[in-house]
KOLSEZA-596833 format. One line per 8 residues: number of its first residue (from 1); their letters; for each residue x, y, z of N, C-alpha, C. Coordinates in steps of 0.2 Angstrom, whole numbers, plus 5000, padded with zeros to 4 digits. Layout:
residues N
NUM = A = X Y Z X Y Z X Y Z; ...
***
This chain:
residues 355
1 = MTGFRTFH = 4883 4729 5350 4888 4724 5351 4890 4721 5345; 4897 4720 5344 4899 4716 5339 4901 4709 5341; 4902 4705 5336 4902 4698 5337 4907 4695 5341; 4913 4699 5342 4918 4696 5346 4917 4695 5353; 4912 4699 5356 4911 4699 5363 4906 4693 5365; 4909 4688 5368 4905 4682 5371 4906 4682 5378; 4910 4686 5381 4912 4685 5388 4906 4687 5393; 4901 4691 5390 4895 4693 5394 4890 4687 5394
9 = EMKRVHAV = 4891 4682 5390 4885 4677 5390 4888 4670 5391; 4894 4669 5392 4897 4662 5393 4900 4662 5400; 4900 4656 5403 4902 4655 5410 4907 4650 5410; 4912 4651 5415 4917 4646 5417 4915 4642 5423; 4916 4635 5423 4915 4631 5429 4922 4630 5432; 4922 4630 5439 4928 4628 5442 4932 4622 5439; 4938 4622 5437 4941 4616 5433 4944 4612 5438; 4943 4605 5437 4946 4600 5442 4950 4595 5437
17 = PMQPVVDP = 4956 4594 5439 4961 4589 5436 4957 4583 5434; 4958 4581 5428 4956 4574 5425 4948 4574 5425; 4945 4580 5425 4938 4581 5423 4937 4585 5417; 4931 4584 5414 4930 4589 5408 4930 4596 5410; 4933 4600 5406 4933 4608 5407 4928 4611 5404; 4924 4615 5408 4919 4619 5405 4921 4626 5405; 4923 4629 5399 4926 4636 5399 4924 4639 5392; 4923 4646 5392 4921 4649 5386 4926 4648 5381
25 = ADWSAMEL = 4933 4646 5382 4938 4645 5377 4938 4639 5374; 4933 4635 5376 4931 4628 5372 4927 4629 5366; 4930 4629 5360 4927 4631 5354 4929 4626 5349; 4925 4625 5344 4927 4621 5338 4929 4625 5332; 4933 4621 5327 4935 4625 5321 4929 4628 5317; 4923 4624 5317 4918 4627 5314 4915 4633 5317; 4916 4634 5323 4913 4640 5326 4917 4646 5324; 4924 4645 5323 4928 4651 5321 4929 4651 5313
33 = ADVSTWSY = 4926 4647 5310 4927 4647 5302 4925 4654 5299; 4920 4657 5302 4918 4664 5299 4922 4669 5304; 4927 4672 5301 4931 4677 5305 4927 4683 5307; 4922 4685 5304 4918 4691 5306 4915 4690 5312; 4914 4684 5314 4910 4682 5321 4915 4684 5327; 4921 4684 5326 4926 4685 5331 4930 4691 5330; 4928 4696 5326 4932 4701 5323 4929 4708 5326; 4933 4713 5326 4931 4720 5327 4934 4724 5322
41 = VLSDSDRS = 4930 4727 5317 4933 4731 5312 4934 4738 5314; 4940 4741 5314 4941 4748 5315 4937 4752 5311; 4933 4757 5313 4929 4762 5309 4934 4767 5307; 4931 4772 5303 4935 4778 5301 4937 4782 5307; 4932 4782 5312 4933 4786 5318 4939 4783 5322; 4939 4776 5323 4944 4773 5326 4951 4774 5323; 4951 4773 5317 4957 4774 5313 4960 4781 5314; 4956 4786 5314 4958 4793 5315 4960 4794 5322
49 = ELKDAVAS = 4957 4791 5327 4959 4791 5334 4966 4788 5335; 4967 4783 5332 4973 4779 5332 4979 4784 5329; 4978 4786 5323 4983 4791 5320 4984 4797 5324; 4979 4800 5327 4980 4806 5331 4984 4804 5337; 4983 4798 5340 4987 4796 5346 4995 4795 5344; 4996 4792 5338 5002 4791 5335 5006 4798 5334; 5002 4803 5331 5005 4810 5330 5007 4813 5337; 5002 4812 5342 5004 4815 5348 5010 4812 5352
57 = FRRSGKKI = 5010 4806 5351 5016 4802 5354 5022 4805 5351; 5022 4805 5344 5028 4808 5341 5030 4815 5343; 5026 4819 5344 5027 4826 5346 5030 4826 5353; 5029 4821 5357 5031 4820 5364 5039 4819 5364; 5042 4817 5359 5049 4815 5359 5051 4809 5362; 5047 4805 5365 5048 4799 5369 5051 4794 5364; 5054 4789 5366 5057 4783 5362 5051 4779 5361; 5051 4775 5356 5046 4770 5354 5045 4765 5360
65 = EDVDSDNF = 5050 4763 5363 5050 4758 5368 5046 4761 5374; 5045 4767 5375 5041 4770 5381 5034 4771 5380; 5031 4768 5374 5024 4769 5373 5020 4765 5378; 5015 4768 5381 5011 4765 5386 5004 4768 5386; 5000 4765 5390 4993 4768 5390 4992 4775 5393; 4997 4777 5397 4997 4784 5399 4999 4789 5394; 5004 4787 5390 5006 4792 5385 5003 4791 5378; 4999 4786 5377 4996 4785 5371 4988 4785 5372
73 = HLDSLAEV = 4986 4791 5371 4979 4792 5373 4974 4790 5368; 4969 4786 5370 4963 4784 5366 4957 4785 5370; 4952 4786 5366 4945 4788 5369 4940 4782 5368; 4936 4782 5363 4931 4777 5362 4935 4770 5360; 4940 4770 5357 4944 4764 5355 4947 4761 5362; 4948 4765 5367 4950 4762 5373 4945 4758 5376; 4939 4760 5375 4933 4756 5378 4932 4749 5374; 4933 4749 5368 4933 4743 5364 4939 4738 5366
81 = LVDVRREL = 4945 4741 5368 4950 4737 5370 4949 4734 5377; 4945 4737 5381 4943 4734 5388 4939 4728 5386; 4935 4728 5381 4931 4722 5379 4935 4717 5376; 4940 4719 5372 4945 4714 5369 4949 4710 5374; 4951 4714 5379 4955 4710 5385 4950 4706 5388; 4944 4708 5390 4939 4704 5393 4938 4697 5389; 4937 4698 5382 4936 4692 5378 4942 4687 5378; 4948 4690 5378 4954 4686 5379 4954 4682 5385
89 = LDGRGIVM = 4952 4686 5391 4952 4683 5397 4946 4679 5399; 4940 4681 5398 4934 4677 5400 4930 4675 5394; 4932 4675 5388 4928 4673 5382 4932 4668 5379; 4932 4668 5372 4935 4663 5368 4942 4663 5368; 4945 4668 5370 4953 4669 5371 4956 4671 5364; 4952 4673 5359 4955 4675 5353 4950 4681 5350; 4954 4686 5347 4950 4692 5344 4954 4694 5338; 4951 4695 5333 4954 4698 5327 4952 4706 5327
97 = MRNFPVDE = 4956 4710 5326 4955 4717 5325 4957 4719 5318; 4953 4721 5314 4954 4722 5306 4954 4730 5305; 4957 4731 5299 4957 4738 5297 4962 4743 5300; 4967 4740 5304 4973 4744 5306 4976 4748 5301; 4977 4755 5302 4979 4759 5296 4986 4758 5294; 4988 4752 5292 4995 4751 5289 4995 4755 5282; 4990 4757 5279 4990 4760 5273 4991 4768 5273; 4990 4770 5280 4991 4777 5281 4997 4779 5286
105 = LDREGCAI = 5000 4774 5288 5005 4776 5293 5012 4773 5290; 5017 4776 5291 5024 4773 5289 5026 4768 5295; 5032 4765 5294 5033 4759 5298 5034 4761 5305; 5037 4767 5307 5037 4770 5313 5030 4771 5316; 5026 4774 5312 5019 4775 5315 5015 4769 5316; 5016 4764 5312 5013 4757 5313 5016 4754 5320; 5022 4755 5321 5025 4752 5327 5022 4756 5333; 5022 4762 5333 5019 4766 5339 5012 4764 5340
113 = GYLGLGSY = 5008 4764 5334 5001 4763 5335 5000 4756 5338; 5004 4751 5335 5003 4744 5337 5005 4743 5345; 5010 4746 5347 5012 4746 5354 5007 4749 5358; 5004 4755 5355 4999 4758 5359 4993 4754 5360; 4991 4751 5355 4985 4746 5356 4986 4741 5361; 4992 4738 5360 4994 4732 5365 4995 4735 5372; 4996 4741 5373 4997 4743 5380 4991 4744 5384; 4985 4743 5381 4979 4743 5384 4977 4736 5386
121 = LGESMSQN = 4981 4731 5384 4979 4724 5385 4984 4721 5390; 4990 4724 5390 4995 4721 5395 5002 4725 5394; 5007 4722 5397 5014 4726 5397 5018 4722 5392; 5022 4726 5389 5026 4723 5384 5032 4719 5387; 5034 4713 5383 5039 4709 5386 5044 4708 5380; 5050 4706 5383 5055 4705 5378 5054 4698 5375; 5055 4697 5368 5053 4691 5365 5059 4687 5363; 5065 4690 5364 5071 4686 5362 5077 4689 5365
129 = KFGHILGH = 5083 4686 5364 5089 4688 5367 5091 4695 5366; 5088 4698 5361 5090 4705 5359 5086 4710 5363; 5081 4708 5367 5077 4713 5370 5071 4716 5366; 5070 4713 5360 5064 4715 5356 5058 4715 5359; 5054 4721 5360 5047 4721 5362 5043 4722 5356; 5046 4723 5351 5042 4723 5344 5046 4718 5340; 5042 4712 5339 5045 4707 5335 5043 4707 5328; 5047 4704 5324 5047 4703 5317 5046 4696 5315
137 = VKDLGGNY = 5041 4694 5312 5040 4687 5310 5041 4687 5302; 5046 4685 5300 5048 4685 5293 5053 4680 5292; 5054 4678 5285 5059 4673 5284 5066 4676 5283; 5070 4674 5287 5077 4677 5287 5082 4671 5285; 5079 4666 5282 5083 4660 5279 5085 4655 5285; 5081 4656 5290 5083 4651 5296 5081 4644 5294; 5084 4639 5298 5082 4632 5297 5078 4630 5303; 5072 4628 5302 5067 4626 5308 5070 4621 5312
145 = SDPNTRGY = 5074 4616 5309 5076 4610 5313 5083 4612 5317; 5086 4618 5316 5091 4620 5320 5089 4621 5327; 5093 4618 5332 5091 4618 5339 5091 4625 5342; 5094 4630 5339 5095 4637 5341 5091 4642 5337; 5087 4639 5332 5083 4644 5328 5076 4643 5329; 5073 4649 5331 5066 4650 5332 5062 4650 5326; 5056 4647 5325 5052 4646 5319 5050 4652 5316; 5049 4658 5320 5047 4664 5316 5052 4667 5312
153 = LTNAEMRF = 5058 4665 5312 5063 4667 5307 5064 4663 5301; 5059 4658 5300 5059 4654 5294 5053 4654 5290; 5052 4651 5285 5046 4650 5281 5042 4644 5282; 5045 4640 5287 5042 4633 5288 5035 4633 5291; 5032 4628 5290 5026 4626 5294 5028 4624 5301; 5026 4628 5306 5029 4626 5313 5024 4621 5316; 5026 4618 5321 5021 4614 5326 5017 4619 5330; 5011 4617 5331 5007 4621 5335 5010 4622 5342
161 = HADGCDYV = 5010 4628 5344 5013 4630 5351 5010 4636 5354; 5012 4637 5360 5009 4643 5364 5016 4647 5366; 5015 4654 5364 5021 4658 5366 5021 4659 5374; 5027 4662 5376 5028 4663 5383 5026 4669 5386; 5019 4670 5385 5016 4677 5387 5009 4676 5388; 5005 4680 5391 4998 4680 5392 4995 4681 5385; 4996 4686 5382 4993 4687 5375 4998 4689 5370; 4998 4686 5364 5002 4687 5358 4998 4691 5353
169 = GLLCLKTA = 5001 4696 5350 4997 4700 5345 5001 4699 5338; 4998 4698 5333 5001 4698 5326 4998 4703 5322; 5002 4708 5319 4999 4713 5315 5002 4711 5308; 4998 4710 5303 5000 4709 5296 5002 4715 5292; 5008 4716 5290 5010 4721 5286 5010 4719 5279; 5013 4713 5277 5013 4710 5270 5011 4703 5271; 5008 4701 5265 5007 4693 5265 5011 4690 5260; 5012 4683 5260 5016 4679 5256 5013 4679 5249
177 = KAGGESRV = 5018 4677 5245 5015 4675 5238 5010 4669 5238; 5012 4664 5242 5007 4659 5243 5008 4656 5250; 5003 4654 5253 5003 4650 5260 5004 4655 5265; 5006 4653 5271 5007 4657 5277 5000 4659 5281; 4995 4655 5280 4989 4656 5283 4990 4655 5291; 4987 4659 5295 4987 4658 5302 4983 4652 5304; 4985 4648 5309 4981 4642 5311 4980 4642 5319; 4974 4641 5321 4973 4642 5328 4969 4636 5330
185 = ASSVTVYN = 4969 4634 5337 4966 4629 5340 4965 4630 5347; 4959 4628 5350 4958 4629 5357 4961 4623 5361; 4966 4625 5366 4969 4619 5370 4964 4616 5375; 4958 4620 5376 4953 4617 5381 4950 4612 5377; 4948 4613 5371 4945 4608 5366 4949 4602 5366; 4956 4603 5364 4960 4597 5364 4960 4593 5370; 4961 4596 5376 4961 4593 5382 4954 4588 5383; 4949 4592 5382 4942 4588 5383 4942 4582 5378
193 = RMLKVRPD = 4944 4583 5372 4943 4577 5367 4948 4572 5369; 4954 4573 5371 4959 4568 5373 4956 4564 5379; 4953 4568 5384 4951 4565 5390 4945 4560 5389; 4942 4561 5383 4936 4556 5382 4939 4549 5380; 4945 4549 5376 4947 4543 5373 4954 4540 5377; 4958 4544 5380 4964 4542 5383 4966 4546 5389; 4962 4545 5395 4963 4549 5401 4970 4548 5403; 4973 4542 5402 4980 4540 5404 4985 4545 5401
201 = LVEALTGD = 4984 4546 5395 4988 4551 5391 4988 4558 5393; 4981 4560 5395 4980 4567 5397 4984 4567 5404; 4984 4562 5408 4987 4563 5415 4995 4563 5414; 4997 4560 5408 5005 4560 5407 5007 4567 5405; 5002 4571 5402 5003 4578 5400 5003 4583 5405; 5000 4581 5411 5000 4585 5417 5007 4585 5421; 5012 4581 5419 5018 4581 5421 5023 4585 5418; 5029 4586 5421 5034 4591 5418 5037 4588 5411
209 = FYRSRTGE = 5037 4593 5406 5041 4592 5400 5047 4597 5400; 5052 4594 5397 5058 4599 5396 5057 4603 5390; 5059 4609 5390 5059 4614 5385 5065 4617 5383; 5067 4617 5377 5074 4621 5376 5073 4628 5376; 5078 4632 5378 5078 4639 5378 5081 4642 5371; 5082 4637 5367 5084 4639 5360 5090 4644 5360; 5095 4642 5365 5101 4646 5365 5101 4653 5369; 5095 4655 5371 5094 4661 5375 5095 4660 5382
217 = VNPGEAPY = 5101 4659 5384 5103 4657 5391 5108 4662 5394; 5106 4664 5400 5111 4668 5404 5116 4663 5407; 5122 4666 5409 5127 4662 5413 5124 4659 5419; 5125 4653 5420 5123 4649 5426 5116 4646 5425; 5112 4648 5419 5106 4645 5418 5107 4638 5414; 5102 4634 5415 5102 4627 5411 5099 4629 5404; 5101 4625 5399 5098 4627 5392 5091 4625 5391; 5088 4623 5397 5081 4621 5396 5077 4623 5402
225 = FKQPIFSF = 5071 4623 5402 5066 4624 5408 5061 4618 5408; 5057 4618 5413 5052 4612 5413 5045 4615 5415; 5040 4613 5412 5033 4614 5413 5028 4609 5410; 5023 4608 5413 5018 4603 5411 5015 4606 5404; 5011 4601 5400 5007 4603 5395 5000 4606 5397; 4997 4602 5402 4991 4604 5405 4992 4605 5412; 4989 4611 5415 4989 4613 5422 4983 4615 5424; 4982 4615 5431 4976 4617 5434 4978 4621 5440
233 = TDGFFSAT = 4976 4627 5441 4978 4632 5446 4972 4636 5449; 4970 4635 5455 4965 4639 5458 4958 4638 5454; 4957 4632 5451 4951 4631 5448 4951 4633 5440; 4957 4635 5438 4958 4637 5431 4962 4632 5427; 4959 4630 5421 4963 4626 5417 4968 4631 5413; 4974 4628 5412 4979 4632 5407 4983 4627 5403; 4986 4629 5398 4990 4624 5394 4995 4627 5390; 5000 4624 5389 5006 4626 5384 5006 4621 5379
241 = GAGAAIDK = 5010 4623 5374 5010 4619 5368 5015 4613 5368; 5014 4608 5364 5019 4603 5363 5023 4604 5357; 5026 4610 5356 5029 4612 5350 5036 4610 5349; 5040 4613 5345 5047 4611 5343 5051 4612 5350; 5049 4616 5354 5054 4617 5360 5055 4611 5364; 5050 4606 5365 5051 4600 5368 5055 4595 5364; 5054 4595 5358 5058 4591 5353 5066 4593 5354; 5067 4600 5353 5074 4602 5353 5077 4602 5360
249 = AQGLPGVP = 5073 4600 5365 5076 4599 5372 5079 4592 5372; 5076 4588 5368 5079 4581 5368 5086 4581 5366; 5091 4578 5370 5098 4578 5368 5102 4583 5371; 5098 4588 5375 5102 4593 5379 5105 4590 5385; 5111 4592 5387 5114 4589 5393 5109 4589 5399; 5108 4583 5402 5103 4583 5408 5096 4582 5407; 5094 4581 5400 5087 4580 5398 5086 4573 5397; 5082 4570 5400 5080 4562 5399 5076 4562 5393
257 = PYSALQKE = 5077 4556 5389 5072 4555 5383 5065 4554 5385; 5061 4555 5381 5054 4554 5382 5053 4547 5385; 5048 4546 5389 5046 4539 5391 5041 4537 5385; 5040 4530 5385 5035 4528 5380 5028 4531 5381; 5026 4532 5387 5020 4535 5388 5020 4543 5386; 5025 4546 5388 5025 4553 5386 5025 4554 5378; 5029 4549 5375 5029 4550 5367 5022 4548 5364; 5019 4543 5367 5012 4542 5365 5007 4548 5366
265 = AVDLYRDT = 5008 4551 5372 5004 4556 5374 5005 4562 5369; 5011 4564 5368 5013 4570 5363 5010 4568 5356; 5011 4562 5354 5008 4560 5347 5001 4561 5347; 4997 4559 5352 4990 4560 5352 4988 4567 5352; 4992 4571 5357 4990 4578 5357 4991 4581 5351; 4996 4580 5347 4997 4583 5341 4992 4581 5336; 4990 4575 5335 4985 4573 5331 4978 4576 5333; 4977 4577 5339 4971 4580 5341 4970 4587 5339
273 = VEECAVDI = 4976 4591 5340 4976 4598 5338 4975 4599 5331; 4977 4595 5327 4976 4595 5320 4968 4595 5318; 4965 4590 5322 4958 4589 5321 4954 4595 5324; 4957 4599 5328 4953 4605 5331 4955 4611 5328; 4959 4611 5323 4962 4618 5320 4958 4621 5315; 4958 4627 5314 4955 4631 5309 4961 4635 5306; 4960 4636 5299 4965 4640 5296 4962 4647 5295; 4966 4652 5296 4963 4659 5295 4968 4663 5291
281 = GFEPGDVQ = 4965 4666 5285 4969 4670 5281 4970 4677 5284; 4976 4679 5283 4979 4686 5285 4978 4691 5280; 4976 4697 5281 4976 4702 5276 4980 4708 5279; 4983 4712 5275 4987 4718 5278 4982 4722 5283; 4984 4724 5289 4979 4728 5293 4976 4723 5298; 4976 4717 5297 4973 4712 5302 4978 4712 5308; 4975 4712 5314 4978 4711 5321 4975 4705 5324; 4978 4700 5325 4976 4694 5329 4979 4694 5336
289 = FLNNFVTL = 4974 4694 5341 4976 4694 5348 4974 4687 5350; 4978 4683 5354 4975 4677 5357 4979 4676 5364; 4975 4672 5368 4977 4671 5375 4981 4664 5374; 4988 4664 5376 4992 4658 5375 4990 4652 5380; 4987 4654 5385 4985 4648 5390 4979 4644 5388; 4975 4646 5383 4970 4643 5381 4969 4642 5374; 4974 4644 5370 4974 4644 5363 4981 4642 5360; 4981 4638 5355 4987 4636 5352 4987 4639 5345
297 = HTRREYQD = 4993 4640 5342 4994 4643 5335 5000 4641 5331; 4999 4642 5325 5005 4641 5321 5003 4644 5314; 5007 4642 5309 5005 4645 5302 5007 4640 5297; 5004 4640 5291 5006 4636 5285 5013 4638 5283; 5016 4633 5280 5022 4635 5276 5021 4640 5270; 5025 4644 5269 5024 4649 5263 5029 4650 5258; 5027 4652 5253 5032 4654 5247 5032 4662 5247; 5038 4665 5248 5038 4672 5248 5039 4675 5241
305 = WPDEARKR = 5039 4682 5241 5040 4686 5235 5048 4687 5234; 5050 4687 5228 5058 4688 5228 5059 4695 5229; 5055 4700 5229 5056 4707 5230 5056 4708 5238; 5061 4710 5241 5062 4711 5248 5056 4715 5250; 5054 4720 5247 5049 4725 5249 5042 4722 5250; 5041 4716 5246 5035 4713 5246 5034 4707 5251; 5040 4705 5254 5040 4699 5258 5035 4699 5264; 5033 4693 5265 5028 4692 5271 5031 4695 5277
313 = HLLRLWLS = 5027 4699 5281 5030 4702 5287 5024 4704 5292; 5025 4701 5298 5021 4702 5303 5024 4705 5309; 5021 4710 5312 5024 4713 5318 5021 4709 5324; 5025 4707 5329 5022 4703 5335 5023 4707 5341; 5018 4706 5346 5019 4708 5353 5018 4702 5357; 5022 4702 5363 5021 4698 5368 5019 4702 5374; 5013 4701 5377 5010 4705 5382 5009 4701 5389; 5011 4704 5394 5010 4701 5401 5004 4704 5404
321 = DPNGRKIP = 5000 4701 5407 4994 4703 5411 4995 4701 5418; 4997 4705 5423 4998 4702 5430 4991 4700 5433; 4986 4703 5430 4979 4700 5432 4976 4696 5427; 4980 4692 5424 4977 4688 5418 4975 4681 5421; 4975 4676 5417 4972 4669 5419 4977 4667 5424; 4974 4663 5429 4978 4659 5434 4982 4654 5431; 4988 4654 5432 4993 4649 5429 4998 4647 5435; 5001 4641 5434 5006 4639 5440 5011 4645 5441
329 = REQREGRS = 5012 4646 5448 5017 4651 5450 5023 4651 5446; 5026 4645 5445 5033 4644 5442 5032 4647 5435; 5027 4646 5432 5026 4649 5425 5025 4657 5425; 5021 4659 5430 5020 4666 5431 5027 4670 5433; 5031 4667 5437 5037 4670 5439 5043 4668 5434; 5042 4664 5429 5047 4662 5424 5046 4666 5418; 5047 4662 5412 5047 4665 5406 5040 4667 5404; 5035 4664 5406 5028 4666 5404 5026 4672 5407
337 = GRGVLMQG = 5029 4674 5412 5027 4680 5415 5032 4686 5414; 5038 4684 5413 5044 4689 5412 5046 4690 5405; 5046 4685 5401 5048 4686 5394 5056 4683 5394; 5059 4684 5389 5066 4682 5388 5070 4688 5390; 5073 4687 5397 5077 4692 5400 5084 4690 5400; 5088 4694 5396 5095 4692 5396 5099 4698 5400; 5104 4696 5403 5108 4700 5407 5111 4706 5403; 5110 4712 5405 5113 4717 5402 5110 4720 5395
345 = VSFVAPLD = 5104 4717 5394 5101 4718 5387 5095 4723 5389; 5094 4728 5386 5088 4733 5387 5083 4732 5382; 5077 4734 5383 5071 4733 5379 5072 4738 5373; 5071 4735 5367 5071 4739 5361 5065 4738 5356; 5064 4742 5352 5058 4741 5347 5061 4742 5340; 5064 4738 5337 5067 4739 5330 5062 4739 5325; 5062 4743 5320 5057 4744 5315 5058 4739 5309; 5063 4735 5309 5064 4729 5305 5070 4725 5307
353 = VHA = 5071 4719 5305 5076 4715 5306 5079 4712 5300; 5085 4710 5299 5088 4707 5293 5092 4701 5295; 5093 4697 5290 5098 4691 5291 5105 4693 5293
***
């Protein structure tokens, strides 16, 4: 057994609002400081199996968007991925897979292999208004403060947040010249720490907060949606981030300003996340999977290489797990369960994006 598997030894207790949460996803920064303790390193055999599956899929003539666990056949690695999903669902909520063969596959091969890995954990979701099921995290010169610009298109340090899906995957292709470290924190730990000192502010975060859709709006839809920061569903705790989306919603038509209590609660939440966070270096071939309903993430600001071919570049997956963590029905039936669905837009898996 490798270190990432904790689901077999840790137990969850029925979660009750405004009470401490006992959950395997409650961990400290110190516990995750040694990445090897929550990593699985692909062996030579795993890499060969993955490359063979890529070659077989290519021979099938199917489109990259059609990769799934039925047409991307894995053997022993599939058994590992069963445990990866279990760890995301019933363990810490985060797993690093290392040594993905980015050095032996071209960009299309990496895309196929990565989508193939993800298909054993969940169903691909559209991540933006273009229908991308293969996302590209790279600096396209975007302005993070722009209300319609999402942070992954910039080089800025973003606020801690949770993506609108069960599991997010980040595969590192290229690293920055300086900076760009991944940062993660347990939202369970954040909740428990806040509850000890300011239960009134925790209660404020169980109410609805307005979130901007960052311009990804269908005709007839409001430019925002609402959901709590902390939720309790059928005995399960879940959380979303207090990231830029709630700030960018301020000022949208129909969105009221934060109350004084909400503002204080968000400030304490953000301070507490910083206290709980750990920085994780990314190397080419690293794949970080995390459960968005118990984990928050961001990255450090970075300085990129002037050479386009060397620029920091991560491939991102948003995965839906219909049998995943219990979350409020409105979230499961909304963006968190369906992704960014724009009328008339089909799913695509671009091999790169450009400004």
